[in-house]
N, C-alpha and C positions, 0 to 999 in steps of 0.2 A: 959776065957770068951771073946767073940767078940762083940763089940758094933758097930752097923751099923747106920749111919745117912743118911736119905733119904729126899730129897726135891722134891715135885711134880712139874713136868713140863708138859706143853701141847705139842701137836704135833708140834707146832711152836717154842718150846723152851721157852715159856713164864712161868715165875715163877707164880704159881697160887695164890699168895697173893692178887692179884687184882680181880681174878675170882669171879663172883657173881654179885648180884644186890645191889646197894647202893642208898639211898634216903635222900634228904634234903627238908624240907618244912616248911611253916609257915601259920598261919591264923591270920587275924587282930582281934583286940578286939572289934571294933565297928561293929554293925550289922545294916542291912537295912531291913525294913519290906515292903513286897509287899502290896500295898493298896487294891488290888482286892482280892487276896487269903489269905492275912494275914500271909503268911509264912515269915520267916526271914532267912537271910543268912549273912555270914560275909562280911564286906565291901571290904576285900581283902584277897587273899590267893595265895600261890605258892607251886609248887612241882617241884623238879629237880631230875632226876635219871640218873645213869650210870649203864649199864650192860656190864660187861667184860666177854666174853665167853673164855673158855680155848683154843679154836681153833684160837685165835687172832682177833676175831671180837668184835666190841663194838657197843653199841647204847646209845645215850644221848637223853633224853626227858626233855624239860623245858616247864612249863605251869604256866602262871600268869593270875590272874583274879582280876579286880577291879570293884566295884559297887559304883556309886555315882549318886544321884538323880534318882534312879531306872533305870539307864543305866549301862549295864555291858559291859566292854571291856575285851577281852581276847587276849593273845599272846601265841602261841604254836610253839615250835621248836623241830624238830626231826632230829638228825644227826646219820648216820650209817657209819661204815667203819672198818678199821683194826687198831690194836695197837701193839706196840713193847715196851717191858720194858727193860731198861738199868739201873741197880742199883736202885736209888730212882727217876728215871725219866721215864715217859711214853710218847711215841711219838704217836700221833693220826693222822692217815691218812684217813680222811673222803672221802666217795664216794658219799654221798648225804647229802644235807643241806636244809631241807624243813621248811618253815615258813608259818604260817597262823595267821592273826589277824582279830578279829570281834568286832563290836560295835552294841549292841542291839538297839540303838536309831538312828544309822546312817549306815544302811546296805550298802549304796552306797560306803562307805569307806572300806568295808570288802575286804581283798585280801589274795591270796595264791601265794607263790613264792618259787622257788627252786634256792637258791644262789649257786654260785661257791664255792665248798668246799675248806676250808683253813686248811692246816696242823697246828698242835699245838704241842708244847712240854711243858709238865706240870711236876712239881715236886709233889711227893706224899709221904705220911707218914701214917702209921697205928698207931692209938692211942687207948686208952680206955677212955670212959667217966666216970663220977663219979659213975655210976652204974656198971661199968665193961664191958659195951657193946663195941664192936669193931667199930671204926670209921675209915673212909678213908678220909684223909685231902688232898685236891688237890689245887694247886696254880699255876698261871701263873707267870713267872718271874716279880718281882717288885710289886706283889699284895699279900694281906693277904690270899686270898683263902677262901675255904669253906670246912666244914667237912660233910660227908655223913654217915648215919647209915647203917650197914649191914642188908639187908632184909633176913628173913629166907626162 
């Protein structure tokens, strides 16, 4: 009997354990009601996603929203680039770092900017949560980091 072990690698030699979409988000417990329409929405919320493609490309999207006194402030960040995996480390080489922030009560402060991309080296680890779902936990050196749920 012959037993063969195979690990999937992308065209760039990337181990595919990062490949896929990963999401982390939260919604605040306090809601605000629109006085005109009567609709309610959470006072705050956020979602952060990473998508690692097997070809070595990645995309990060971060979105945060806070509503206070019927004024909503949003912050959006979109980073795209290439990544390389070495053991439990992932090196991110962004090619674009786009930011947009808005305030529904002070549109004069709304702005969009593309910042100079900054390389990052992150540690990562795959874990399972209490329900057995796969998590990708990512941290910068010296930080606690965050865990992201695998999206189907």
